[in-house]
N, C-alpha and C positions, 0 to 999 in steps of 0.2 A: 521829384527827387527820389532816387532809389533808396530803399531801406537797407539796413545792414545785412539781413538775410538774403536779399536779392543780390547784393554785392558779393556775398560769400558763394552763392550758387554760380555766379559768373566766373569766379576765380578758378584757376587751374587746380588749386589744392582740393577743392570740393569734387571736381570732376575726376581727379586721380583717386580719391578715396572711394568714389562710386564705382570706378572701374575695378579697383581691388576687391570690393565686395562682390561684384558680378563674377570675377574670376574665381574667387573662393567658393562661391555657390556652385559654379560649373565644376570645380574640382570635386566637391562633395557629391554632386550628382553622378559624375563619372566613376568615382570610387564605389558608390552604391551599385551602379549598373554592372561594374566589373565583378563585384562580389556575387550579385544575383545571377549573372550569366555563368560564372564559374560553378555555382551550386547547381544551376539548371543543367549544365553540361555533365557534371559529375553524376547527378541522379538520373539523368537521361541515359547515359551509357550503362549504368547499373540496371536500370529498368529494362533496357533492350536486351542485356545479357540474361537477365533473370526470366523474362516473360516471352521474349522472341516474338514481338507483335508483327514483324514483317512476314512471318510464316503463315499468318492467317489469311483466309480468302476474303474477297470483297463481299461475298454473301454474309460472312460472319460479322463484318463491320456494319453492314446494313441492318442485320438482325438485331444486334445489340444497340444500335443507334435508335431503332424504333421502339425497343422494349425498355431501354434503360436511360439513354442519354436524353432523348427528347422529353419523356415525362418528367425526369428529374430537373432538367433545365427550365421547363415551363413552370413547375412548382416553385423552383428557386426564384424566378422572376416575380412570381406572385408574392412570395414571402418578403422580398425586398421592398415591395410597395406597402406591405402591411406589417408594421412593427410587432403587433400583438401575435400574429401568426408566426413571425420569425422567432420570437421568444419561445413560443410553445413548441415550434419545430426543434429548436436547440435542446430544450429539456427532454423532449421525447426521444431525440436521437441519442442523447447521453444515456437515457435509461435503457434503450433497446441495445445499442451497439456496445456501450460500456458494460451493461449487465451481461451481454453475451460473452464478451472477452473475459471479464472477471469470472464468470461462471465456469467457462472452459478452463481457465487457469487454475481456479480452485479445485476443479474436478481432477485434473491431471496431477496436481500436487498431492491431493488427498489420496488419490489412487496409488501414487508412488510410495507414500508414507504409511498407508493404512489409516483410515479416518478415526479409528478408536483413540489413538494417542492424542491427536488434536482436540477431540471432544472432551477427553479427560482434562487436558490443559485449559480448555475454555471454561469448564465447570469450576476447577480449582482456582484458576486465576480470578474469576469473577467473585469468588466467595469473600475475598478481602474487601474490595470496594462495596459489596453489598452489605457486609457486616457494619462498615462505617456508616453507610447510608441509613441503615435501620436505626443505628444509634442517633444520627442526626434527626431522624423523623420523630422519635419519641422522647428524646432528651430535651430538657428546657434550654440548656445552653448549647448551642450548635455553632459557636463562633469559629471553632477550629475544624469544623467538619469539611469545609471546602478544600483547604490545603491537605488535610489528611486523606481525602479521596485521591488526589493526585499522587501522594506518596504511597497510598495503598496499591494503586495500579503498578507503579514502578517496582515496589517491593515484591508484588505478586509475580511479576515476570521474572525478576532476578532470582527470587526464591525458587520458582519452578525449575528454571534451568540449573541453578546451583544444587538443588536437591538431587537431581539426576547424577551429578558429577561427584558430590561430596557426601551429602547426608544419607542417602539410601545405602551406599556401600558401607558407611560407618555403622548404621543400624543393623544391616545384615551381618556384619562382623560381630556385633554385640550379641545378637540373638543366636548366631551360630556358636559363639563361645558358651553361652548359657546352655544351649542344647548339648554341647559336648561335655560340660561339667555335670549335667544331669543324666548322663549315660544315654543320650539320644532321644530323651523325652522332650517334646516341644515345651518351650517356656510357658505358653498359655494353654497347656493341655493338648487337646486334639485340634486346635486352631493352627493352620499353616503359618509359617514364619512371616511371609509378606503381609497376610491379612491380619495376623496378630500385631505386628508392628504398626500397621495402619490404624487398627482399633486403639492401640495405646496412645499414639500421637494424636489421633483425632479426639479421644476422650479428654486429654489434657488441654488441647488447643480450643476445643469448643466449650468444654465445661467451665474452665476458668473465666474466660471473658463473659460467658453468660451470667455467672454468679456476680462478676464485677458490675455488669450492666444492671442487674436486678438490684444490687445493693445501692448503686448510684441513683437509680430512678426512685426507689422506695424512700430513701433518706433525703432526697432532694439536695444533693451535694452542691458545694460552691463551684465556681467556674474552674478553679484549679483542679478539683477532683474530677470535674467533667473532662478536662483536657487529659488527665491521666487515664480516665476510662476509655477515651477515644484511642489513645495510643496503646493501651492494653489490648483492646480489640484488634487494633492494627497488627501489633507484633505477634500476638498469639494466633490470630487467624493465619498468619504466615506459616506457623507450624502446622495449622490445620490443613493447609494445602498438601503438606507432605503426607499426612495420614490419609486424607481423602483420595489422593492420587492412586496409591496402591490399594485402597479399600474398594473404590468403585470401578477400577479398571477391569477386574474379573467379571463384575456384574454386567458392565456395558458390552463386553466382548461376546456375551451370550446373545445379544440382540442381533437382528438382521443387519447386514452391512448398510442397506439403504437408510436405516434409521440413524446410523452414525453420520452419514453424509447430510441427512436432513437436520441433525442436531448442530453440526458445525456451521452450516450455511443458513439453515432456517431459523434457529433461535435468535441470532443477532438481527436478521431481517425482520422477523415478526416483532421482536421487542422494539426496534426503531419505528416500525409502522404504527404499532400501538401507542407509542409515546407521542408521535407527531399528531395522530388523529385525536388523542386525548387532549392535547393542548389546543387543537383547533376546534373540535366539536364536542368535547366532553369525554368523561371516562367511559360511558356506555358505548359510544362510537368506537373508541379504541379497543375495548374488549370484544366488541362484535367483529371488528376487522381481524383481530388476532384469531378468533375462533374460525372465521371464514377462511383465513389463510391456512390454518392447520387442516381444516376440512378439505381444502383444495389440494394440499399436499398428499393427503391420504387417498383422494380420488385419483391423482396421478399414479400413485403406487398401485392402486387396484386395476387401473386400465393397463398399465405396463405389464403387470403380472398376468392379466387375462390374455394378452397376446404373446405371452412367453418371452418377454424382454426384461433385461435387468433394469429395474427402476432407478438405479443410483444416479445416472446421468440426467434423467428427466426430472428427478427431484431437485437436483442442483440447479438445472435450468429454470425450473418453476420458481424456486425461491430467489435465485440470483438475478434472473431477467424478467420472469413473468410478473412477480409481485411489484417490483419498482415500476415496470411499464404500466401495469394496471393502475397504480397509484397516480402516476403522472397524467395518464390519459383521462382517468376519472376526474381528477381535480380540474383539468382543463375543460372537459365537457360540462361539468357542473357549474364552475364558477367563472370561466373565461369565455364569454359568448363571442367576443371579437376574434380571439385567437385559437378557438377550438379546431379550426381547419388545419392549423399547423401541425397537429399531432400525426397527420397522415404522412408526413415526410419520410421517416424511416421505413414505413411499410411500403411506400412507393419504391424505395430503393431495393428492399428485400424482394418485393414482388417482381420487379424488373429483372433482377438477377435470376430468380428461380424460373420465371417464364422463359427468359432467354436461354438458360441452360437446358430446359426441357425441349424447346424448339430446336436447339442446336443438335441434340441427340436424335430427335425425331426426324429432322430433315437431313441428317448426316452432313452437317456443315463442317468444313475444315477450320478448326480454331488455332490459336497460337500454340507454338511448341514451347510450353513453359517448363521451367525447372522447379517452380514452386508447386509441388504436387503433394497429394496425400502421402506418398511414399516418404518424401522428405520430412513431413511433419509427424509421422506415426511410426517410422521404422528406425532401427538402430543403424550404425554406421557400416558402410561397405566401401573399402578402399580400393576395390578392383573394378567395379562396374558403377559408373557415375549415375546411371538411371536408378540404381538400387540403393544409393546412398541416402541414409536417413539421419536426422539430428534430433530425434525425440528425447533421448536421455540428456543431451546438452540443453535443449529447450527447457525441460523440467528443472535441470540444475540451475540455469540462469534465473528462472522465475523464483525459485526458492532462495537463491543467494541474494538477489536484488530485493525481494520482499522482506526478508529478515534483516537485511542491511538497512532498509528504510525504517523498519520498526525499531531498530536499535539506535540509529543515529538521530532520527527526527525528534523524539521526545527529549533525549539527552541534550541535543543542540539547542532546542528552543528553551528548555529549562535553564541551561547555562546562560543563555542570552538574557532571559528574564531576570535572573539573579544579578548579573553584571550591570544591567541597566536600571533595575527597579529597587534592588535591595542592597547592593554593594555600597559601602560608604565612599565618599569622595576625599576625605581627609584622614590623617593619621596613618599608622602603619598598615591598617587594613585597606585603606584607600590606595597606598603605594603598592601593596600586594595585588590588589585588583587591577591596577594599571599595568603591572608586570605581566599578569595573566593575559590581559587583553592584547598586549604587545606580542606575546608568544603565540597566541591564537592567530593573530593576523599574519605572523611569519609562517606558521604551519600551513596556512591556506595556499602558499606558493611552493611548498616542498614537492619535489618530483615524486610521482607515484611509486617508483621502484623503492624508495626509502620506506614507504609504508609496507611494502612487501617484506623488506628486511625486518621491520618491526613485528609483523605478524609471524615471521619465521622464528624470531627470538622469543616471542611471548608464548605462542601456542605449541610449537614443536620442541624448542630447546628447554623452556621453563616448565610448561605444563605437560610436556611429553605427549601431546596429542598426535594421532596418526597423520601422515601427510594428506593434504587435499580434502579435508573435511569441509562440508557445507558451512558449518558453524565458523570455522577458521576463516574461510573465504568471505563470508558475510561480515564478520567482525573486522577483518582487515580493510575491506572496502568501506565499512562504517567509519573507521578511523580516518580514512582518506577524505570522506565528504564532511566529517564532523566540523572541522574549522570553517568550511564554506557555509554550512548551515548556521553556525553561531554568528559569523560576521554578518551574513545577510539578515538574520533575525534581529541582531542589534541595530542595524541601520533602519530596519522597519519600525522598531520600537522607538528609536530616536525621532522618527518622522511624525509620531503622534504628538499633536500640540499639548503643551503642558496645561493649557487652559482647560482641556477636558478632564485631566486628572484633578485639578484644583476644584472644578465644579463638582466632581464626584465626591471629593473629600468634604466640600461644603455642605453636601446633602446628607452627610453622616455615614457614608460608605467607608468600609475598612480598606486597607491597601489591597488585600486579596480580592475583595469584591470589585474594586476599581480596575485591577488588572484583568480580572476575568470578564467583566461586563462592559468595560469601556476601552481599555488599551488593546487587548488582544483582538477583538473584532476589527478595530481599525488597522492593526498591523498584519493581519492574516494575509492580505494580498501580497505585501512585500515579502513576508516569510515564505510563502509558497513559490514566489518567483525565484528566490535563491535556492529553494529546494529543488525546483525543476532543473536549474542549471547544474546542481550537484548530482542529481540522479542521472542526467544526461552524460556527465563526465564519467561516472562510476560504471554504468552499464556496459561501456565499451572497453574498459581497462583490461589489459592482458598482463602487463609487467608484474603487478602484485600477485596475480594468480599463478604465474610461472614460478615466482620466488617461493611460494608456499606449496609448490608441487601439486597444484590442481591438475588432474589428468586431461589431456587433450582428447582422448578417445575412451569412452566407456560404452558398454553394451547393455547396461541395466541402469534404471533410474535410481537416484539416491533414496534410501529407505528412511531417512530422517536427517536431523541436523548433524548428528554425529556419525554420518556415513559419507563415503567418498562420492563426489559429484563433479561432473564436467560443466562447461559453460560455453555458450555460443561464440564469444570472441576467440577463445582458444580453438574451437572447432574451425573457425574461419582461418585462423593462423596456420593450423595444420593442413587444411585443404589447399591453401595457397601454395604449399610446397609439394603437392602431389605431382607425379610424373605425367599424368594425363592432362591434356589441355582442357578437357571438359570440366574437370574439377576446378582448375584455376580460373575459368571464365564463367561457366554456368552455375556450378554448385556454390562457389564463393559469392556470386551476386545474389543467388537465392537466399543464402544464409544471411547476407547483409540486409535483405528485405525483411526477413523474419526478425532480426535484431532491431531494425527500425520500427517495426510494428509494436514490439514489446516496449520500446522507449516511448513511442508516441502514445501508447495506451496509458502508461503511467503519467505522462505529461498532461494528457487530456483530462484525467481525473483531477489532478492538481489545478488545472486551469478552470475546470467547472466550479470547484470549490472557491477558487480565488474570485471568479466573476460573481459568484453569489454574494460574497462579502463586499465586493466593490459596489454592487447595487445597493 
């Protein structure tokens, strides 16, 4: 006798439902294929216009197949069969290629801005978190040190930018008035006004928190007094950055320029390396590595100076690419016996490219007629001859705009999401206010980008009276654009963390801040970075907000800082597409689009590497 399930299977209703499922699956597959084919065709046309592969000879294809394609393919097949080698290859490739791109980007931005200013900012901004960390190291009650560290970093950045716009002009006016009342005699005697102002502010900012710390430690204050001491250090160290900024800038500018590059890039890299090795192998190993890195940097400077070369670029490459690569390769060789072969992957690619290029020139092989040339990447714009058109100022402007946009939007967005999800109450008028804020944030995520351009125009040019087209205005406007997306994606990532993890952390005696820092955020980082990747991908290609705030389409010099005018690659593409010559509309536009894609993929790759690390 047939069972109930067999009877249902023989019925027409079951067969009809099965057919509907197959049809729906076929529709999904077709939609996916249509999207993939459309993207492949789009990027294929752009690639052909930018690189002109059909103009290369057969010998060129054979040459690069034997030097690049074949070795890389064979190594890739080997790594697919060896998971340990595949992981080591991914880490080594991220260190080599990511370090190379980031080093070059840092170099061209520092070269445009002069590295002394960023070095001063690095020192002054780090003074606030370091002062709080010192207090937490030696004070008995360090319960509030963690949140104070986060607040110190945010206040340091805000204070540094705000001091340039508001505080320093005010102090200059006060000192100038004092000099005028004293008949031209400087207020502090023979000390110049900027240095005297820096000494005064620094003495107040450093002396007062030092006395407060000493008093708190010697008298063993209660927890409330300890909290007050933390925030006294925090607030007064903010004033210290104002004094230190103008005090140490004249001293640093006397140093060779390569030392400024080494300070901006080398200090963070050396500190991170020493911290990692100290946690893994002890304090002695961390200090030894730091000394070795500093010695290696000095050796690079000596070698470059001996051959009459500017050591600035080589110092940046050493710290930005060489040190991370040496760390990743050394760690794999020492501790990963099964996957150590995988670190050869990026060197096979670089070796194949260099050998192929050398043989191409040696054998006079005809290569592709590419529009992505050194001229495009290193020269200024030429609107009459397509082969002489360069986008270097626009590339530097885009890197600066997008970098500062991410630095402004990401901490604020993640911080707002943490407050709304972890701290904001659910009931009462505060809960209703938090729900209203969340609703408005969700609505702002869908606002057209041109509206944010109008917001930037009203805020920075009409209200604050900034000059048109500043890098700071462009970065802040795009930061407003992606901020709702970052907040919403971070909220969803925080909601996805199971409450059982929070309860387990609270049950072990952890505070709310310790739970968020050590339990919630590590679990939510992959989701947060996924939303950030989408937001950055949207912002890097925006043109409407930049047009509204009058960012120039053509500049012949790189921006000298955040408060100077700068162009952007999307506007350069928009302008080149309207050129009368077909070479601009076809070749140059496609080459600029490739450059923009490389910038976007580099940022996304960094975020993806961090995300994958936390996913593991």
